[in-house]
C-alpha positions as CSV (number, residue, x, y, z in Angstrom):
1,M,0.0,0.0,0.0
2,A,1.3,3.4,-0.9
3,A,2.2,5.7,1.9
4,D,0.0,8.8,2.5
5,P,1.5,12.0,1.2
6,A,3.3,14.0,3.8
7,F,2.6,17.5,2.5
8,T,0.9,20.0,4.9
9,F,-2.1,22.2,4.6
10,L,0.1,25.2,4.9
11,Q,2.1,24.1,1.9
12,L,-1.1,23.8,-0.1
13,R,-2.2,27.3,0.9
14,Y,1.1,28.8,0.0
15,F,1.2,27.0,-3.4
16,A,-2.4,28.1,-4.2
17,A,-1.5,31.7,-3.4
18,A,1.6,31.6,-5.6
19,A,-0.2,29.9,-8.4
20,E,-3.1,32.4,-8.4
21,L,-1.0,35.5,-8.0
22,G,1.8,34.4,-10.3
23,S,4.5,35.5,-8.0
24,M,6.2,34.3,-4.8
25,T,6.6,37.9,-3.7
26,A,2.9,38.7,-4.2
27,A,1.9,35.5,-2.5
28,A,4.1,36.3,0.5
29,K,2.6,39.8,0.7
30,E,-0.9,38.4,0.5
31,L,-0.2,35.7,3.2
32,R,1.8,38.2,5.3
33,V,4.9,35.8,5.5
34,S,8.4,36.0,4.1
35,Q,9.0,35.2,0.5
36,S,11.4,32.4,1.6
37,A,8.6,30.8,3.5
38,V,6.5,30.6,0.4
39,S,9.4,29.4,-1.8
40,T,10.4,26.7,0.7
41,A,6.8,25.5,1.2
42,V,6.3,25.1,-2.6
43,A,9.6,23.4,-3.1
44,Q,8.8,20.9,-0.3
45,L,5.4,20.3,-1.8
46,E,6.9,19.5,-5.2
47,K,9.5,17.3,-3.6
48,E,6.8,15.3,-1.8
49,L,4.7,15.0,-4.9
50,K,7.7,14.2,-7.1
51,V,6.5,16.6,-9.8
52,Q,7.2,20.2,-10.8
53,L,4.1,22.4,-10.3
54,L,5.5,25.8,-11.1
55,L,7.9,27.2,-13.6
56,R,10.1,30.0,-12.2
57,H,10.9,32.8,-14.6
58,H,13.6,35.2,-13.6
59,A,12.0,38.7,-13.1
60,R,8.9,37.4,-14.9
61,G,7.1,35.6,-12.1
62,L,5.6,32.1,-12.2
63,T,3.5,29.9,-14.5
64,L,1.9,26.6,-13.8
65,T,3.1,23.4,-15.5
66,A,0.5,21.1,-17.0
67,A,0.7,19.0,-13.8
68,G,0.5,22.2,-11.7
69,Q,-2.7,23.3,-13.6
70,A,-4.4,20.0,-12.9
71,F,-3.3,20.0,-9.3
72,H,-4.4,23.6,-8.7
73,R,-7.8,22.9,-10.3
74,E,-8.4,20.1,-7.8
75,L,-6.9,22.1,-4.9
76,R,-9.4,25.0,-5.3
77,S,-12.3,22.6,-4.4
78,F,-10.3,21.0,-1.6
79,L,-9.4,24.3,0.0
80,A,-13.0,25.6,-0.3
81,H,-14.3,22.5,1.5
82,S,-11.6,22.7,4.2
83,H,-13.0,26.1,5.1
84,E,-16.5,24.7,5.1
85,L,-15.3,21.8,7.4
86,A,-14.0,24.3,9.9
87,E,-17.2,26.4,9.7
88,S,-19.4,23.4,10.2
89,A,-17.6,22.7,13.5
90,R,-18.1,26.4,14.6
91,I,-21.6,26.9,13.6
92,A,-23.4,23.6,14.3
93,G,-27.0,24.5,15.0
94,Q,-26.5,28.1,13.9
95,G,-27.2,27.9,10.2
96,L,-24.9,28.6,7.2
97,I,-22.2,31.2,7.1
98,G,-19.6,32.4,4.7
99,D,-19.3,33.5,1.1
100,L,-21.1,32.4,-2.1
101,T,-20.7,33.7,-5.6
102,V,-23.6,33.2,-7.9
103,G,-23.4,33.8,-11.7
104,C,-26.4,34.8,-13.7
105,F,-27.1,35.2,-17.4
106,S,-27.5,38.9,-18.1
107,T,-31.0,38.9,-19.5
108,L,-32.3,36.6,-16.8
109,A,-30.7,38.6,-13.9
110,P,-33.3,41.5,-13.6
111,F,-36.2,39.0,-13.7
112,R,-34.9,36.1,-11.6
113,L,-32.0,37.2,-9.4
114,P,-33.5,39.8,-7.1
115,G,-36.2,37.5,-5.8
116,L,-33.9,34.5,-5.4
117,L,-31.3,36.6,-3.5
118,S,-33.9,38.1,-1.2
119,R,-35.3,34.6,-0.4
120,Y,-31.9,33.2,0.1
121,E,-30.8,36.1,2.4
122,T,-34.0,35.6,4.5
123,E,-33.3,31.9,5.0
124,Y,-29.5,32.2,5.4
125,P,-28.7,35.8,6.6
126,Q,-25.1,34.9,7.6
127,V,-24.1,34.0,4.0
128,R,-22.7,36.9,1.9
129,V,-23.7,36.4,-1.7
130,D,-21.7,38.1,-4.5
131,V,-23.1,38.2,-8.1
132,L,-21.4,37.7,-11.4
133,E,-23.6,38.8,-14.2
134,A,-22.5,37.8,-17.7
135,E,-23.5,36.1,-21.0
136,H,-23.7,32.4,-21.5
137,A,-20.1,31.5,-22.6
138,T,-18.5,33.8,-19.9
139,L,-20.6,32.1,-17.2
140,Q,-19.3,28.6,-18.3
141,R,-15.7,29.9,-18.2
142,A,-16.3,31.4,-14.8
143,L,-17.6,28.1,-13.4
144,R,-14.5,26.3,-14.7
145,A,-12.2,29.0,-13.2
146,G,-13.9,28.9,-9.9
147,E,-15.0,32.5,-10.2
148,C,-18.6,31.4,-9.3
149,E,-19.8,28.2,-7.7
150,V,-23.3,28.1,-9.3
151,A,-24.9,30.0,-12.1
152,V,-28.5,30.7,-13.1
153,S,-28.7,30.4,-16.8
154,Y,-30.7,29.0,-19.7
155,G,-30.2,25.3,-20.2
156,Y,-29.1,25.4,-23.9
157,D,-25.6,24.7,-25.2
158,L,-24.1,23.8,-21.8
159,A,-20.9,21.8,-22.1
160,D,-20.6,18.2,-21.0
161,D,-18.5,19.2,-18.0
162,I,-21.3,21.3,-16.5
163,E,-24.1,19.8,-14.5
164,R,-27.5,21.5,-14.3
165,Q,-30.8,21.4,-12.4
166,V,-33.9,22.7,-14.1
167,I,-35.8,25.2,-11.9
168,D,-38.2,26.7,-14.4
169,A,-39.1,27.1,-18.1
170,S,-39.7,30.2,-20.2
171,P,-41.7,30.1,-23.4
172,P,-40.9,32.6,-26.2
173,Y,-43.4,35.2,-27.2
174,A,-43.5,38.1,-29.7
175,I,-43.8,41.8,-29.2
176,V,-45.0,44.4,-31.7
177,A,-45.7,48.2,-31.6
178,A,-49.1,49.3,-30.4
179,G,-50.1,50.4,-33.9
180,H,-49.0,47.2,-35.6
181,R,-51.4,45.3,-37.8
182,L,-51.2,42.3,-35.5
183,A,-51.4,44.1,-32.2
184,A,-55.1,43.4,-31.5
185,R,-54.8,39.7,-32.2
186,G,-53.5,38.5,-28.8
187,E,-51.7,35.6,-30.5
188,V,-49.7,35.1,-33.8
189,S,-47.9,32.5,-35.8
190,L,-44.3,32.6,-36.5
191,A,-45.1,32.5,-40.3
192,E,-47.1,35.7,-39.9
193,L,-44.2,37.4,-38.3
194,A,-41.6,36.0,-40.7
195,V,-42.5,38.5,-43.4
196,E,-41.9,41.5,-41.1
197,P,-38.6,43.1,-40.2
198,M,-37.1,41.6,-37.0
199,I,-35.3,43.3,-34.1
200,L,-32.9,40.7,-32.8
201,L,-31.7,40.3,-29.3
202,D,-28.2,39.4,-30.5
203,L,-26.5,37.8,-27.5
204,P,-24.4,34.7,-28.0
205,H,-26.7,31.6,-28.4
206,S,-29.9,33.8,-27.8
207,G,-29.6,35.4,-31.3
208,T,-29.2,32.0,-32.9
209,Y,-32.1,30.6,-30.9
210,F,-34.5,33.4,-32.0
211,E,-33.3,33.3,-35.7
212,G,-33.9,29.6,-35.6
213,L,-37.5,30.0,-34.5
214,I,-38.3,32.1,-37.6
215,A,-36.2,29.9,-39.9
216,R,-38.5,27.0,-39.0
217,T,-41.2,28.6,-41.1
218,G,-39.0,28.2,-44.2
219,I,-38.6,32.0,-44.5
220,A,-35.2,33.5,-43.6
221,P,-35.6,36.3,-41.0
222,T,-35.2,39.9,-42.3
223,I,-33.2,41.5,-39.4
224,R,-33.4,45.3,-39.4
225,H,-31.5,45.9,-36.1
226,R,-29.3,43.8,-33.9
227,T,-28.6,44.8,-30.3
228,T,-27.4,43.1,-27.1
229,G,-29.7,45.3,-25.0
230,F,-33.0,43.8,-23.9
231,E,-34.6,47.2,-23.3
232,T,-33.2,48.5,-26.6
233,V,-35.0,45.7,-28.4
234,R,-38.3,46.7,-26.7
235,A,-37.8,50.4,-27.5
236,L,-37.1,49.8,-31.2
237,V,-40.2,47.6,-31.4
238,A,-42.3,50.2,-29.6
239,H,-41.2,52.8,-32.2
240,G,-42.3,50.6,-35.1
241,R,-38.9,49.4,-36.3
242,G,-40.0,45.7,-36.4
243,Y,-41.2,42.8,-34.2
244,A,-39.1,40.9,-31.7
245,L,-39.1,37.5,-30.0
246,L,-38.2,37.3,-26.3
247,N,-38.5,34.9,-23.4
248,Q,-38.6,37.0,-20.2
249,R,-41.6,39.4,-19.9
250,P,-41.4,42.5,-17.8
251,A,-44.4,43.4,-15.5
252,S,-45.0,46.5,-17.5
253,D,-45.5,46.7,-21.3
254,S,-44.0,50.3,-21.3
255,T,-40.5,50.9,-22.5
256,Y,-38.0,53.2,-20.8
257,D,-39.3,56.2,-22.8
258,G,-42.9,55.4,-22.1
259,S,-43.8,53.9,-25.5
260,P,-45.8,50.7,-25.3
261,V,-45.2,47.3,-26.8
262,V,-47.8,44.7,-27.2
263,P,-47.0,41.1,-26.3
264,L,-48.4,38.3,-28.4
265,R,-48.6,34.6,-27.7
266,L,-47.2,32.2,-30.3
267,R,-49.6,29.7,-31.8
268,D,-46.7,27.4,-32.8
269,E,-45.7,24.5,-30.7
270,V,-42.3,25.8,-29.5
271,E,-40.4,24.2,-26.6
272,P,-39.8,26.7,-23.8
273,L,-36.3,27.5,-22.8
274,E,-35.2,25.7,-19.6
275,I,-33.9,27.9,-16.8
276,V,-31.3,26.0,-14.8
277,V,-28.9,26.3,-11.9
278,A,-25.5,25.1,-13.3
279,W,-22.3,23.9,-11.6
280,M,-19.2,22.0,-12.6
281,R,-19.8,18.3,-13.0
282,G,-17.9,16.2,-10.5
283,V,-17.4,19.1,-8.1
284,R,-18.8,18.7,-4.6
285,L,-20.8,21.8,-3.9
286,T,-20.5,23.6,-0.6
287,H,-23.4,23.6,1.8
288,R,-24.1,27.2,0.8
289,A,-24.3,26.4,-2.9
290,R,-26.5,23.3,-2.3
291,A,-28.8,25.4,-0.2
292,F,-29.1,27.9,-3.0
293,L,-29.8,25.1,-5.5
294,T,-32.6,23.7,-3.3
295,M,-34.0,27.1,-2.6
296,A,-34.1,28.1,-6.3
297,R,-35.8,24.8,-7.2
298,D,-38.4,25.2,-4.5
299,A,-39.0,28.9,-5.5
300,Y,-40.4,27.9,-8.9
301,R,-42.0,24.6,-7.9
């Protein structure tokens, strides 16, 4: 049987700081210890593991070797749970405590995030929640980099290394200007819209999704304007520039400048977009993140 590794928790902390800051000097400053203490700890760790983790570049800091990258990726989760283990001993019976970073897809954030955060804070007032608001691909990178532990997003095009829990679904609908020929209809088919100019919410993946809905009619969409701004889409529609397809619906049909849009149901059988809480597959979530996942699922049940 192989002997257990003899590295220390302190060596792991010092290595993590050096790897993340790219400098022994910066790590020493962050940890409030001498540079020699950090250098010695990392050297001892590499000796124990029998592998080089860091490349030292004279006057140019540090970079991780391939082995170092893999080790650091696993170490982040280990260190996070070591903090949680210590917390669990201190706060038994007192509820959750600590930090949690939640990512959220930019167009979902104003509709879903405030309510979820308020509910979570009510249930777990000792947890400090930070928010990372970004588009789809950035959120996936942030999950992989450990910049957020969980993310509220749409369920489409998630990579195989990302796990997800469906918490809700959001069907698409159309909006037109108040004076539009279809405004009084209440519902409309995609084929009726396809002959009109389109205002496209042109975010990564979202734009492709909305264009694809119109393309199902056999008519290529005529896109008059592309914008990444949700409210810009609504304002352009309100001023008669074209129709748009969206998923999230504001409580008010007025745009920022007071002009109205008219929402229309789609007659077509279109699968709604799943809204999910996502996290890295194979990563053991902290109690704080698991509580957020459970709370988000129950909020929409």
